[in-house]
MIVEX-883599 format. One record per residue (C-alpha): x, y, z; residue in three letters. Coordinates in steps of 0.05 Angstrom, whole numbers, padded with zeros to 5 digits, always signed. Layout:
// residues N
XYZALA ...
// end
This chain:
// residues 245
+01142+02918+00448UNK +01180+02979+00474UNK +01249+02992+00443UNK +01308+02984+00490UNK +01380+03005+00481UNK +01425+02950+00454UNK +01490+02934+00489UNK +01536+02932+00429UNK +01590+02894+00467UNK +01544+02834+00474UNK +01519+02829+00402UNK +01542+02822+00331UNK +01512+02859+00272UNK +01506+02811+00214UNK +01473+02812+00145UNK +01434+02766+00099UNK +01419+02773+00025UNK +01487+02805+00013UNK +01474+02862+00061UNK +01401+02871+00043UNK +01376+02846+00110UNK +01407+02865+00177UNK +01408+02818+00237UNK +01428+02833+00308UNK +01449+02770+00346UNK +01478+02752+00414UNK +01553+02747+00411UNK +01546+02689+00459UNK +01480+02650+00455UNK +01432+02625+00401UNK +01451+02649+00332UNK +01416+02639+00266UNK +01432+02579+00223UNK +01419+02568+00149UNK +01350+02539+00164UNK +01312+02605+00161UNK +01344+02619+00094UNK +01322+02552+00067UNK +01251+02560+00093UNK +01244+02631+00066UNK +01269+02606-00001UNK +01220+02548-00001UNK +01155+02584+00014UNK +01129+02627-00043UNK +01101+02697-00037UNK +01053+02732-00029UNK +01053+02720+00047UNK +00999+02768+00068UNK +00994+02771+00143UNK +01043+02721+00172UNK +01061+02695+00241UNK +01131+02672+00259UNK +01127+02625+00319UNK +01191+02632+00360UNK +01220+02687+00317UNK +01287+02691+00354UNK +01324+02753+00331UNK +01281+02757+00268UNK +01320+02723+00212UNK +01261+02685+00181UNK +01212+02742+00188UNK +01261+02793+00159UNK +01274+02748+00098UNK +01199+02741+00086UNK +01188+02816+00092UNK +01246+02829+00044UNK +01217+02782-00008UNK +01146+02810-00006UNK +01139+02886+00004UNK +01064+02876+00016UNK +01073+02827+00073UNK +01062+02844+00146UNK +01085+02799+00203UNK +01081+02785+00277UNK +01137+02749+00312UNK +01127+02717+00380UNK +01189+02703+00422UNK +01191+02676+00493UNK +01263+02698+00507UNK +01266+02773+00526UNK +01336+02787+00500UNK +01321+02755+00432UNK +01255+02792+00427UNK +01291+02858+00441UNK +01342+02843+00386UNK +01285+02827+00338UNK +01255+02895+00352UNK +01322+02929+00341UNK +01333+02889+00278UNK +01265+02909+00250UNK +01284+02981+00263UNK +01352+02971+00229UNK +01316+02942+00168UNK +01266+03000+00167UNK +01207+02954+00167UNK +01167+03005+00206UNK +01098+02981+00223UNK +01104+02919+00178UNK +01131+02876+00234UNK +01110+02872+00307UNK +01145+02831+00361UNK +01107+02800+00418UNK +01152+02782+00476UNK +01121+02723+00512UNK +01097+02651+00509UNK +01060+02637+00444UNK +01019+02585+00481UNK +00990+02636+00529UNK +00917+02655+00522UNK +00910+02716+00477UNK +00983+02715+00453UNK +00960+02700+00382UNK +00897+02726+00348UNK +00855+02668+00323UNK +00844+02662+00248UNK +00883+02725+00233UNK +00940+02699+00190UNK +00950+02677+00118UNK +01016+02643+00134UNK +01048+02612+00195UNK +01122+02602+00186UNK +01162+02564+00238UNK +01234+02543+00249UNK +01218+02509+00316UNK +01261+02476+00369UNK +01279+02409+00338UNK +01304+02364+00393UNK +01258+02329+00442UNK +01278+02337+00515UNK +01320+02276+00534UNK +01357+02272+00468UNK +01426+02301+00459UNK +01459+02347+00510UNK +01424+02409+00534UNK +01468+02470+00521UNK +01492+02504+00585UNK +01463+02571+00564UNK +01388+02569+00577UNK +01376+02612+00514UNK +01408+02558+00471UNK +01370+02503+00507UNK +01303+02538+00493UNK +01322+02551+00421UNK +01345+02481+00404UNK +01305+02434+00450UNK +01231+02427+00462UNK +01238+02455+00532UNK +01183+02507+00525UNK +01151+02490+00458UNK +01139+02418+00435UNK +01116+02396+00366UNK +01043+02387+00386UNK +01042+02455+00420UNK +01066+02497+00361UNK +01020+02457+00314UNK +00961+02476+00359UNK +00982+02549+00356UNK +00988+02546+00281UNK +00919+02514+00274UNK +00889+02569+00318UNK +00924+02626+00283UNK +00911+02608+00210UNK +00853+02630+00167UNK +00815+02572+00135UNK +00854+02582+00070UNK +00920+02596+00104UNK +00987+02559+00097UNK +01035+02529+00148UNK +01108+02528+00127UNK +01161+02493+00169UNK +01231+02465+00167UNK +01241+02403+00211UNK +01289+02345+00221UNK +01278+02291+00169UNK +01283+02236+00221UNK +01221+02265+00254UNK +01181+02272+00190UNK +01131+02218+00206UNK +01118+02249+00274UNK +01106+02317+00241UNK +01062+02285+00188UNK +01018+02252+00240UNK +01012+02317+00278UNK +00989+02353+00216UNK +00938+02299+00199UNK +00911+02301+00270UNK +00895+02375+00260UNK +00863+02366+00191UNK +00923+02391+00152UNK +00947+02359+00088UNK +01017+02368+00059UNK +01014+02410-00005UNK +01089+02411-00018UNK +01150+02379+00013UNK +01224+02379-00002UNK +01280+02340+00031UNK +01345+02376+00046UNK +01412+02340+00043UNK +01480+02370+00060UNK +01514+02339-00002UNK +01495+02296-00062UNK +01486+02223-00046UNK +01477+02230+00030UNK +01415+02220+00072UNK +01371+02282+00081UNK +01375+02318+00148UNK +01318+02367+00141UNK +01251+02370+00107UNK +01213+02432+00083UNK +01138+02426+00087UNK +01080+02470+00065UNK +01012+02446+00092UNK +00940+02469+00084UNK +00874+02451+00116UNK +00832+02398+00083UNK +00848+02343+00033UNK +00896+02357-00024UNK +00949+02328-00069UNK +01020+02328-00043UNK +01077+02349-00088UNK +01146+02323-00069UNK +01199+02368-00099UNK +01271+02348-00116UNK +01319+02344-00058UNK +01352+02410-00041UNK +01428+02401-00039UNK +01463+02450+00008UNK +01536+02439-00009UNK +01567+02422-00076UNK +01639+02425-00100UNK +01666+02452-00035UNK +01616+02509-00024UNK +01543+02524-00024UNK +01503+02498-00083UNK +01479+02547-00136UNK +01408+02542-00110UNK +01428+02559-00039UNK +01472+02616-00063UNK +01411+02643-00098UNK +01371+02638-00034UNK +01428+02676+00001UNK +01424+02731-00052UNK +01493+02714-00080UNK +01467+02695-00149UNK +01412+02724-00192UNK 
// end
């Protein structure tokens, strides 16, 4: 994707990993949440060749690249402005030819090379159309709701993109876990690892982290990840954020 000049008045320049990763985001529009940090902290390197479906401005991909100097990634993003910011962010992080952004619809024929990836990582739109209130900004609606990319669609893309021994890693709402599980099974994936995410100790989980592989296999359910503890982020989340060794 060709580099374009960034209008500094319409963006913010933020950092992750205590300044180790740079992120350019719309001042007004979809902005990164903690979810990419949790997913990047859950999936273990090496990542090899990875695909980030709906990469947004690049938060998840940049965290993976920062963790594994040998990794190379492709991010596909349907929203032109976010794709442009991902390109600018990759340049700011000096990832060079390690990360390529494809601006377009990941469902389109030829958008993704079949069987080319060791890892597909995805922080997809969570909310089915018809639930909640669609944000007035179309960018936010596309980022948060399944307007352009539903669960079954990104699972099909992942199944196409992965090598036979590849991994799929995703963060998804816990209340849609059974729906995700059925979608994985329908495409011959089994859950290798899973971890629930709760905002505080003693409350119901709101997210689930899943790593899946093709074929049968044992599933390891890891202890619940607690995000907040004693008025701030838990020690484990602070470590994921690069705030603790």
